[in-house]
N, C-alpha and C positions, 0 to 999 in steps of 0.2 A: 204244616200244610205242604203237600208234595204233589207235583203234576208230572205224569209220565206220558210222553208223546212219541209217536212213531211216524216216520216218513218212508213210505215204500218207494217214493220217487228218488229220494236221495240216500236211501239205505242207512238210516240212523234211528236210534232210540235215545231220547234225552230225558233225564230226570231233573226236574227243576224244583228247588226248595224255596219257599217264601221266606222273606226276612222278618224282622221284628215288627209286628203290627198290632199287638194287644198285650194285656198284662201277663197272660200265660207265657207268651214267647219271651217277654221281658224277664220272666223268672228264669228261663233257660239261659239267657245272657248272663244273669247274675249268679248262676251256680258255678262259681269259678274254681272250685276245688278240682283236683285232677283225679283221674281214674284210669285203669287199664283200658286200652282200646278194644272195643267190640261189645257184644252182648254180655250181660251179666246173668248167667244161667242159675245163679244161686237164688235169685229173686224173681226170675221171669217165669210166670206160670199163667196158663190160659184158663185154669179152672177155679182160681181163687180159693184153693184149698178144698173144694167140694169134690166128693167122689161121684163120678159119672158112671152109669151102668153100661150104656151102649158104647161099643167099640173100645172097651178098656180091658185090662187084665184083672186078675183077682184083687190087686192092690188099688184099683181105681185109676191107674195110670194108663193113658193111651199109648200102646207100644209103638204105633206109627209116629205119633208126635215125638215121643222120646227118642226114637231112632233119627228122626230128622233134626231134632235139636242137637244131637250128638254130632251129626255130620256137619252142621253149621259151626258148632264149637270147634271141630277139627280144623276148619278153615283158618282159624286164628292162632293155631299152635305155633306157627312160624313167626309170630310177632314177638320181638324181643321183650323180655320181662321188664326192662327199665323204660319202655315206651309208655308215656302217660299223656292223656289228652283232657281237655276241658270237659268236666262232667256234664254240664248242661247241654253242650253240643252233642256229646256222645249219647246221652239219654234220648235226645230228640230223634236220633237216627235209629237207635237199637231198642229202645224201651217199647213194651207192649207189642212185641213181634213186628216192629216197624221194618227192620231189615228183611226179615223173612217174607213179609207181605210184598215189599218192593221187589225182592228177588224173584218171587213167583210171578209177579206182574211182568217183569222184564222178560222172563223166560216165555211166558204165555204170548207176549207180543212178538217175540222173535220166531215163534213157530206158527204165527198167523192168527192167534187168538187175541183176547183182550183181557183187561184186568178184572172184569166182572164175569167172565165166562172162561174159566181155566179148567174145564173138566178133564182135559188130557193130563194136566199136572196132578189133579186130584187122584186120578186112577193110578198114576205112577207112584204118588206118595203113599197110597194104600199098599203098594208093593215095597215100601220102605226105600224108595229111590229119591234121592235129593233132586230138587228141581234142576240143578245145574248139570245133571246127567243126561238131560234131554237133548236131542239134536236140535239145531237151530239154523236159521238163515244167517247170512253174513251181514249183520247189521253193526255199524259202528256205534259204540256206546259213549255217550256224553253225560256229564253231570254239570249242573250250573246253579247259581244262586247269588243273592246279594246279602251282605252283612251276615246275619245269623244263617241265612240260607247258603251263603258261600262256605261257611264253616261246615255245615251239614253236608254239602255236596262234596267237599274235600274228603270227609270221613267216609262217605258212601263210595267215592271213587276208589279209595284205598281198599275198602272191603270188596268191591267188585273185582279189583285186581286179584284178590285172593281167590275169589270164586271162578274167575276166568283168566287164569295166569298166562295163557298164550296169546291173549288178545290185547289190542290197544284200547286203553281206557283214557279218555280225556276229560279233565275238569276245567271249565272256563268260568271263572268267578270274578265278582266285583265287590270291592270293599271288604275283603275277608279279614276278620280279626285273628289274633293269635289263637292257634288251635291246640298246640301241644308243647311239650318240653323239647330240649335240644336233641334228645334221643329220638323223639318223634321225627324231627326234621332230618336227622341222619338216616333214619329208616326210610323216610319218604324218598330221599335221594337214591337209595339203593333200589327202590322199586322201578327205577327207570329201565333197568336191564334184568330184572328178576325173572328167572325161569323162562326166558325167551319172549315174554310179553313185556309190555311197557305201560306205565301209568304216567301221563303227562298232565301237569297242572299249570295253568296260567291265569293271570287276572290283572285288574287295575283298580286303583283307588278313584272313587268319584268324589271330586271336590265341590 
C-alpha cells in the first residue's frame, strides 16, 4: 500500500508506504533472500504471455511499453553488480510495475495533474518518451514509511535518485529493518553526492 500526496503550499510531494498489516505483507517481510536492486525485467510482464492485437507490433509486443521498460532499466545500469537487497522489500516496490506506476504518478503531480488523470504522460509515452523527460514544477521529493514501509521507502528513494539525479531526495523513516548487504550500504553513502544531486535518509526506532 502506497500513498502519494502533494502540497502546493509547501512545494513537496511525499510517497508514504504502509507497514506490515496483514499476512501478505508479512510474506514480504519473510522473503529474506537477497536480489539485485531494481525491477526484474526477465519476469515483469503486463500481458501475462497473451498476444494483444491493438497497439502492438507483429510479435504481439507493445513497442511503446518495451521502449519505456528499456529506459527504466537503463536507470539502474549504474548500480554496482555486487549490491543486493532484501527480495521481499524489493518486490514490494518494483514488482507488477509498482515503480513505473509510482514514477508516473509523481511526474503527473509535479506538472499539476494527479495519479488518476495523467493524460499528458500517456501522450508522451506514446511518443516513446520516459515520464522523467517531462518538465516539472520545483517540488521537493520525500519518501517515508514505518517498518516494512520504511524499507520500501528507502528503496524507492534510491530509485528516485537515479531518475532525478540532480535533485534532492529525502527519505524519513521509522523503525527501518536491514535492507541490503554491505555493498548496498556503501553505495547508499555514495549517493549523497552522486552526479550533483543528493539522496538523504534519516530515521528513528520506535520503542
